[in-house]
N, C-alpha and C positions, 0 to 999 in steps of 0.2 A: 390624463396624463398622469393621477395618483401610479396607478398600471409601472407605467416607464418609469417614478421612481423608487417601485419601490424596489423593480426588475436593474434596474443602476449598482447600484455590490455587482450582484453577478454575472449582470453584462461587463463591468468590468476587471470582471477577474480576467470570467474566456480570453478579453483582448487580452491582459496584459498571457495566457498562462500559449497563444496563438501568438506574438511578440517573441516569448522566450521558445518556442518550442523552435518560430521563422527562422530566430536568429543564425542559430545552428552553434549560443551553449552547447546544449548541452551532447556535439558529437565531443568536445571534449573531452567529458569523461564515459566515452566508449574503451572497452578492456582495450584496443589496439591501443589506441591515444597512453591509456595508465601509464600500457608494459611502455614505453615508450617517452616516456617521462615519469617514470616511477623517480628516477632517485633525484631533478628536483624535487619531486614533491615529496618524497620523506626527508629532504633540506628546508625543504617550507615546515615543514609540522614538526616537526621538530626546537624553530628557531620561532618561530609563534605557532604553539599552540593552542589558546585559551581564539585566540584569531580565527585560526581555518575552522576548530571546528567551532566557534559562532558562523565563520561563516557555509558550514555546511552545511547544519542548522535553517539559519535561514532560504539557502534553497530553498532543501525539499521542506518545509514549511508553502512558498512560493510555487512548488512543482505538488505536491497535495491538494493547494488549497488552487487552485485554476485547471485543476482536472486533465494534466496531461499524458498522455502516456509512458512521460519519461520517467517517471519517477522509479522503476524499480531501477536505470542507468544508473541516479543518484545515491538509492539505496548500495544496486555490487559494490560502487565508486566508494562510497564508505566505511562500508568492511573489507578490501581491497590496500586503503591508507589509513586509516583506521586498526584497525582490528576488529574482533566478531567483539567482542566487551567494551567497549569502549562506540560504536559503531553503531552498534546496539543500540545506548543510550544515548546520547546524540540522535537516531535514527526514530527514536518513541518520542522525543520530545518533537520534536521537526511535525512529526506525520500526523499527529496531537492537536497542535496547533493549526497543522494546515486545513484539518477536517472542521473542528471549532472553528473555522474562516466561512468555508465553505459551506458547511452546515447553515452557521449565522444567516451567509445573503443569501442559497438560498429558503427559510423559513419567512425573509424576510417578504423573498421578493412571491416568493405563495402566495403567502395569507394564512387564514382562517384552512386556507384548500381545502375550498365547495366546490373546484369546480372537476373535469373527470379530472382523476387524472391520467399520464402514460399506460401506456398498456405493462411493461417493463414494472413501477411500482404498485399499479395493479393483481397483478399478478403474487405481488409480496403482500401484500394486503392481509389477503384473508390469515396466513399462518403471524402475523406479527401482532392483528386483533386473537386468535385465541392466548395468545401463547410470547405477550411482547414485549418481558427481559429474555430468555431460553433464544427467544426464537434471531433477537436482536445479535447475541452474545457469537449465536453460530451460524449468520449471515460475515459478520467481519474473523470468526476462525478458520475460515475457510476462502482460502483465497482462488475462488472460479469466475466471484461474480470484480467483476471492477470498484474498486476501495472508491472511485470519490461515483459509481452510478449510486453502489449503496444507501453512500454519506446525502446523496443529495434526494434518495427515496429516505430516506429516512427521518429530511425533513420532510417531504410534502407529508410521508403517513404520522407528519406531532411526535416527534418520537423524542419525551424527558429529555431535556438533556446531560442529568443526571448520567441514563442508560447509553446516550449518543456516546459519553466522552467516556464511564467505568469501558464499556465497551470493545470501541473505539483504540483506548491503550491498550484494555486487552488481548483482544484478542491483532487486532493491527502487531504486541510487542513479539509473540510467539511467531506470528511469518518474516517479521525483524528478523529472529533468532538465525530461523533460518538462511531466509535469504542474504546478511548479514555474511554467511559461515561459507555465502558461497562467492563471497567477491574474498574476504578473508584466503579460501581453500587459496582466488588463481592464484592466487604471490606467494602463497606456502609451496604452490606446485612448478613456481616458477626458479622457485627461491632455490627448491629439491638441484630440476633440470639446469638451472644454471643457467636456464638459457631466457634469450628478454623476446622472445617470435612466440605470438599467439597464434593457439594451434585449436586442433580437438582433441590432440593428445593428455590436452591439459586438464580438462573433462574427465580423464578413464582417473584422476587419481582419489585416493578418499574423500580427501579432507572437499574435494567436489563432488561428487560420489552421493558422500553421503545424503550434504542438506537438498542436495538435488531429490534423492529416494524420499527427503519427508517429505517435504513441496510434492511431490506425486502423490503419495501415503493421503496430505491433504486435499488433495482436490477428488481427489476418491472416496475421499467422506460420503461426502452427498447419495453416490451410487449405495454408500453401502445402508446408509439411513435405509433410505426409498425401502431399496430389495427387502428390510428386517420388517419393516412396518407396512410393505406391502405380506408376506406373509402372519405378523400377524391382525394385519386384519381377516384375510383371508382363511387363521386356524379359526378365529374369534367370531364370524360369517356356520363354520361348520359345525362348532358347537353349534348355533346355538339354534 
């Protein structure tokens, strides 16, 4: 009974995510829908600047806290609607708050973490125990591992709260700059092409290609670090 009570907040978050995902609400933030209703969207933002931004922060907080895969859709929609600067600031708040909620619920559910960790967490344990600060920052900077998955893993590893919040805010914001730039770039590309249609040609514009390339480079960062580390180990063995 105590175990189920401890897991209740995490279970409620998972159920909320399932309901949100199954409701189809995130479909309204797809590029096709944003393009079709961009005039109405901008009118709403101009008429209710604070309310629309708070609603966006709340939606992103919910999607991050529940760990559903629609987070990137919300972030891109924010860049499309608010522009790079405003969207990055709002997304940073929502991402940090959502991560904190998921972290606290997971840590409460896992307790002292004495049980055998899942395979995903076990693979991260060695690096975290050797270099907790640098490894946590690395996991947040590199957009390869799902953000929610890293949050749950760090909660199981009992990452200190100050380190978790700092890494989540810093690493998440760096990724957000590029992700919101893609959303904003789509809006700029449509304005330049003077077209309401959504197609692959929009991704060929510089405003979209550059942040996409930056994210691709971040995704390749683990391979580069692994290759450099491997050469360093091989050089050390050769000297010995």
